[in-house]
C-alpha positions in Angstrom: -24.9 -19.2 -28.7 -22.0 -19.5 -31.3 -20.0 -16.9 -29.5 -20.0 -18.9 -26.3 -19.4 -22.0 -27.8 -16.5 -20.5 -29.6 -15.2 -19.0 -26.3 -15.7 -22.3 -24.7 -13.4 -24.2 -27.0 -10.7 -21.3 -26.5 -11.1 -21.7 -22.7 -10.6 -25.5 -22.6 -7.5 -25.2 -24.9 -6.0 -22.0 -23.1 -7.4 -22.3 -19.5 -9.0 -25.2 -18.0 -7.4 -28.6 -17.0 -9.6 -30.5 -15.1 -9.8 -34.2 -16.3 -8.1 -36.7 -14.6 -4.5 -35.2 -13.5 -4.5 -37.9 -10.9 -3.9 -40.1 -13.8 -1.7 -38.1 -15.7 0.6 -38.1 -12.5 1.2 -41.2 -10.5 3.4 -42.1 -7.3 4.1 -44.9 -5.0 4.1 -42.3 -2.3 1.1 -42.8 0.1 0.8 -38.9 0.4 2.0 -36.2 -1.8 1.5 -32.8 -3.0 3.4 -30.2 -5.6 2.9 -26.6 -4.7 3.8 -23.4 -6.5 5.9 -21.5 -4.1 5.1 -17.6 -5.3 1.3 -18.4 -5.2 1.1 -21.3 -2.6 -1.3 -23.0 -4.9 -1.3 -26.7 -4.8 -0.6 -28.0 -8.2 -1.3 -31.5 -7.6 -2.3 -33.7 -4.7 -2.4 -37.2 -3.9 -4.3 -37.1 -0.2 -2.6 -33.9 0.1 -5.1 -32.9 2.8 -5.3 -36.1 4.9 -3.7 -35.7 8.2 -0.6 -38.2 8.2 2.4 -38.9 10.6 5.1 -36.5 9.4 8.0 -38.2 11.6 11.0 -35.9 11.4 9.4 -33.1 9.4 7.5 -32.1 12.3 11.1 -30.3 13.1 10.3 -27.7 10.5 7.4 -26.4 12.7 9.7 -26.9 15.7 12.5 -24.4 14.2 9.8 -22.0 12.8 8.8 -21.4 16.3 11.9 -20.9 17.8 12.9 -18.6 14.5 9.6 -16.3 15.7 10.7 -16.4 19.4 13.9 -15.0 17.9 12.4 -12.5 16.0 10.4 -11.5 19.1 13.3 -11.1 21.3 12.3 -13.6 23.7 15.7 -15.5 23.0 18.6 -14.9 20.8 20.8 -17.3 18.8 23.7 -16.8 21.5 21.4 -17.9 24.4 22.5 -20.9 25.9 20.5 -23.9 26.9 21.3 -26.7 29.5 21.1 -30.4 28.4 19.3 -32.2 30.7 19.4 -36.0 31.7 16.1 -36.3 30.1 17.1 -34.9 26.6 20.0 -37.1 26.5 18.3 -40.2 27.1 15.4 -40.0 25.0 17.0 -37.7 22.0 20.4 -38.7 22.4 22.8 -41.6 21.6 21.2 -43.9 24.2 17.8 -43.4 22.4 18.8 -44.9 19.2 17.1 -42.1 16.9 18.6 -38.9 15.2 20.8 -37.2 17.4 23.3 -34.3 17.4 25.2 -36.3 20.0 24.7 -33.9 22.9 25.8 -35.0 26.4 24.1 -33.7 29.7 25.0 -30.5 31.3 26.4 -29.4 28.0 25.3 -26.0 26.9 25.1 -25.2 23.4 23.5 -22.2 22.0 20.4 -22.0 20.2 22.0 -21.5 17.0 24.1 -24.4 17.6 20.8 -26.3 18.7 18.8 -25.2 15.5 21.7 -26.3 12.9 21.8 -29.7 14.9 18.2 -29.9 14.5 17.7 -29.0 10.7 20.6 -30.5 9.6 21.7 -33.5 11.9 17.8 -34.0 12.6 18.9 -34.2 16.2 15.8 -35.1 18.5 18.0 -34.1 21.5 18.3 -30.5 20.2 14.5 -30.1 19.7 14.0 -31.4 23.4 16.8 -29.1 24.8 15.3 -26.2 23.0 11.8 -27.2 24.2 12.7 -27.3 28.0 14.7 -24.4 27.8 12.1 -22.3 26.2 8.6 -23.6 27.8 10.2 -25.8 30.6 9.0 -28.9 29.1 8.6 -30.5 25.5 4.7 -31.0 26.0 4.4 -27.4 26.8 6.3 -26.6 23.9 4.5 -28.9 21.6 1.0 -27.2 22.7 2.2 -24.1 22.0 3.4 -24.7 18.4 0.4 -26.4 17.5 -1.4 -23.2 18.7 0.8 -21.4 16.6 0.5 -23.1 13.7 -3.3 -23.6 13.7 -3.3 -19.7 14.1 -1.1 -19.5 10.8 -3.9 -21.9 8.9 -2.3 -25.1 9.1 -5.5 -26.5 10.5 -4.6 -30.0 10.0 -2.1 -29.9 12.9 -1.8 -31.8 15.8 1.7 -32.2 17.5 2.3 -33.8 20.7 6.0 -33.6 20.6 8.8 -31.5 18.8 10.4 -34.2 17.3 8.3 -36.3 15.4 8.8 -39.3 17.0 5.8 -41.7 17.6 3.1 -39.9 19.6 -0.8 -40.7 19.7 -2.5 -38.4 17.4 0.8 -36.5 16.2 -0.2 -35.6 12.7 -0.4 -32.9 9.7 -1.3 -33.1 6.2 1.2 -33.0 3.2 -0.5 -29.8 2.3 0.3 -27.8 5.4 3.5 -29.1 5.4 4.1 -27.4 1.9 2.4 -24.3 3.5 4.7 -24.5 6.2 7.6 -24.7 3.8 6.6 -21.6 2.2 6.3 -19.8 5.6 9.7 -20.6 6.6 11.0 -19.5 3.4 9.2 -16.2 3.0 9.5 -15.2 6.9 13.0 -16.3 7.6 15.2 -16.0 4.8 18.1 -15.3 6.9 18.0 -19.0 8.3 16.6 -20.8 5.3 20.3 -21.4 4.3 20.9 -24.1 7.3 18.2 -26.5 5.3 20.8 -26.5 2.3 24.0 -26.9 4.8 25.9 -30.4 3.6 26.6 -31.2 7.3 27.0 -30.3 10.8 29.5 -31.2 13.5 29.1 -31.3 17.3 32.1 -32.0 19.3 33.6 -35.2 17.7 30.2 -36.5 15.9 29.5 -35.3 12.2 26.1 -36.2 10.7 25.4 -35.4 7.0 22.1 -33.7 5.4 20.0 -36.9 4.7 17.9 -34.6 2.0 18.5 -36.6 -1.1 18.0 -34.0 -3.5 20.9 -31.7 -2.2 24.0 -31.8 -4.4 22.0 -34.1 -7.0 19.6 -31.7 -8.3 20.3 -28.1 -9.4 18.4 -25.6 -7.5 17.4 -27.9 -4.6 18.0 -26.1 -1.2 15.9 -27.5 1.6 14.1 -29.0 3.4 13.5 -32.0 5.8 13.2 -35.5 5.5 11.5 -37.7 8.1 11.1 -41.5 8.8 9.4 -43.9 11.4 8.3 -47.3 10.7 4.4 -46.4 11.2 5.1 -43.5 8.7 7.4 -44.9 5.8 10.0 -42.5 4.2 9.0 -38.9 3.6 10.5 -35.4 2.4 9.5 -32.0 2.1 12.0 -30.6 -0.4 12.3 -26.9 -2.4 14.0 -26.1 -5.4 14.3 -23.2 -7.3 15.0 -22.6 -11.4 14.8 -19.6 -13.6 13.3 -17.7 -10.6 10.6 -20.2 -10.2 10.2 -22.1 -6.8 8.3 -25.3 -6.3 7.8 -27.4 -3.2 7.1 -31.0 -3.1 5.9 -33.6 -0.2 5.9 -37.0 -0.2 5.4 -39.6 2.6 4.9 -43.2 3.0 7.5 -44.6 1.0 9.0 -48.2 1.9 12.9 -47.2 1.9 15.5 -44.2 1.3 16.2 -45.2 -2.1 12.7 -45.0 -3.0 12.2 -41.8 -1.5 15.2 -40.5 -3.5 13.9 -41.7 -6.8 10.2 -40.6 -6.2 11.5 -36.9 -4.8 13.8 -36.5 -7.7 11.2 -37.5 -10.3 8.2 -35.5 -8.9 10.5 -32.3 -8.3 11.7 -32.6 -12.2 8.1 -32.9 -12.9 7.2 -30.0 -10.6 9.2 -27.7 -12.9 8.7 -29.6 -16.5 5.0 -30.8 -16.5 3.3 -27.5 -15.2 2.7 -24.3 -16.8 1.0 -20.9 -16.0 -1.4 -19.5 -18.6 -3.9 -16.6 -18.0 -7.5 -15.7 -18.8 -7.1 -12.0 -20.1 -9.7 -9.7 -19.4 -9.5 -7.8 -22.4 -13.2 -6.5 -22.7 -14.2 -8.9 -25.3 -17.6 -10.0 -24.9 -18.2 -13.8 -24.0 -22.1 -14.6 -24.4 -25.5 -12.5 -23.9 -27.5 -13.6 -20.9 -31.3 -12.8 -20.7 -32.8 -9.7 -19.1 -35.9 -9.4 -17.4 -37.6 -5.9 -17.5 -35.0 -4.2 -19.4 -35.1 -1.8 -22.3 -32.9 -4.6 -23.7 -33.8 -8.3 -23.7 -30.3 -9.5 -23.3 -27.0 -8.2 -22.0 -23.5 -9.2 -22.7 -20.9 -10.4 -20.2 -16.9 -10.2 -20.0 -14.4 -11.6 -17.6 -13.9 -9.0 -15.0 -10.1 -9.4 -14.2 -7.3 -11.5 -15.8 -6.6 -14.7 -13.9 -3.7 -17.1 -14.0 -4.0 -20.9 -13.8 -1.3 -23.3 -13.3 -1.7 -26.6 -14.2 -0.4 -29.9 -15.6 0.5 -29.3 -19.5 -1.6 -32.4 -20.7 -4.5 -31.4 -18.7 -4.8 -27.8 -20.8 -6.5 -29.9 -23.7 -9.2 -30.9 -21.6 -12.0 -29.1 -19.1 -15.1 -28.1 -18.0 -16.3 -24.9 -17.8 -20.0 -23.3 -16.9 -21.7 -19.9 -16.6 -23.6 -19.4 -13.2 -26.3 -16.8 -12.6 -29.7 -15.8 -11.3 -32.3 -17.2 -13.6 -33.9 -13.7 -13.6 -31.4 -10.6 -14.3 -33.3 -8.0 -13.6 -32.8 -4.4 -15.0 -31.7 -2.0 -14.3 -28.2 -3.1 -15.1 -24.9 -1.0 -15.1 -22.2 -1.3 -17.2 -19.5 -3.3 -14.9 -22.1 -4.9 -12.7 -21.3 -8.4 -11.8 -24.2 -10.3 -13.0 -22.6 -13.9 -13.1 -19.6 -16.2 -12.9 -17.8 -18.6 -14.8 -16.8 -21.7 -12.8 -13.7 -23.4 -14.3 -13.4 -26.9 -12.6 -10.1 -28.5 -12.1 -9.8 -31.8 -10.6 -8.5 -31.9 -7.2 -8.5 -28.2 -6.4 -11.4 -26.1 -5.4 -13.3 -24.8 -8.7 -12.1 -21.5 -9.9 -14.7 -18.5 -9.9 -14.5 -15.6 -12.1 -16.7 -12.6 -12.0 -18.5 -11.9 -15.2 -19.7 -8.2 -15.5 -22.0 -6.5 -17.8 -20.5 -5.0 -21.2 -23.4 -2.7 -21.4 -25.9 -0.7 -19.4 -29.5 -1.8 -19.6 -32.1 0.8 -18.2 -35.3 -0.5 -16.8 -38.6 -0.4 -18.5 -41.2 1.9 -17.3 -44.5 0.5 -15.8 -46.3 -0.1 -19.3 -43.3 -1.7 -20.7 -43.1 -4.1 -18.0 -46.5 -5.1 -18.0 -45.9 -5.9 -21.8 -42.7 -7.6 -21.1 -44.6 -9.6 -18.5 -47.5 -10.7 -21.1 -44.8 -11.3 -23.8 -42.8 -13.8 -21.5 -46.0 -16.0 -20.4 -46.9 -16.1 -23.9 -43.4 -17.1 -24.7 -43.4 -19.6 -22.0 -40.6 -18.0 -20.3 -40.2 -17.0 -16.9 
């Protein structure tokens, strides 16, 4: 029907991005996602749902779990934790890994340990917190994995709190982006630490490794990661003109590559995507056949407005289709949902828009239904 064809043309231009977004955006990162913070929608993904080795990006969940324990009153920011010999050897200077510089028997507070973990990426800080709260790092890792999964981060399996190599220690890039949203939304009072330039413990000072801080306007978090087995990664968030975007990248070959790709993808996250709306203005989109009704067709319209965010270049391409039962049987009341409009976007779940009847169609009486059946049979219909 011409009305439907015209609507499809308008919809393809105005709403539905579906073809080859993966070809529009390319990256050397092995894993990558771009997320709209407000909606939590993944705007673009490269193997974003595949579990990967997160390295020190693990510490985002370690911190979130501690924030939660503080909010529940189990500990306070001023609670002191004792540095064990084990934490010093596995996470301090003897380990040769990222450290806060703690020494055995020191008694840092939870506030100090959190800043040492977030800013300095201190493995020792993570282990001290885990041992002080749960008795062992293994127990803490189990607890924070269970909590992450209960929050909907279903790819998570943490065997430690630091992100150091561990068999089966994984999380997806998509879940790291979702975790970033949880940190920002649930604990804004602590989020400022993620943009802190540096932190000093004793005589040891370590700069924040996030390459976007101080180089990109609006960048204010979150966490880098690196292991030989994982490459270089980053979960980063930035805000511009009241809009926040979050990116996750992992599997890059160097710090320089991480910095370049983080800046490029973050700029693209703001400049290459836009949000458009499918309006629910009551306009009849098309007509569908009705069985046993006083009218043989019924109009349909979009039930409610829906916003779609996508790459600008993808708005000129798309695929849409109406899905409905072969036999739509009267009676039908105006406003009844009788079909769906499916907007397909590559790399994301199809968007389903309910379509409702634009008018009421009464059911035929017995004689009318008999005549309708004969008529349909003669026409070769149902």
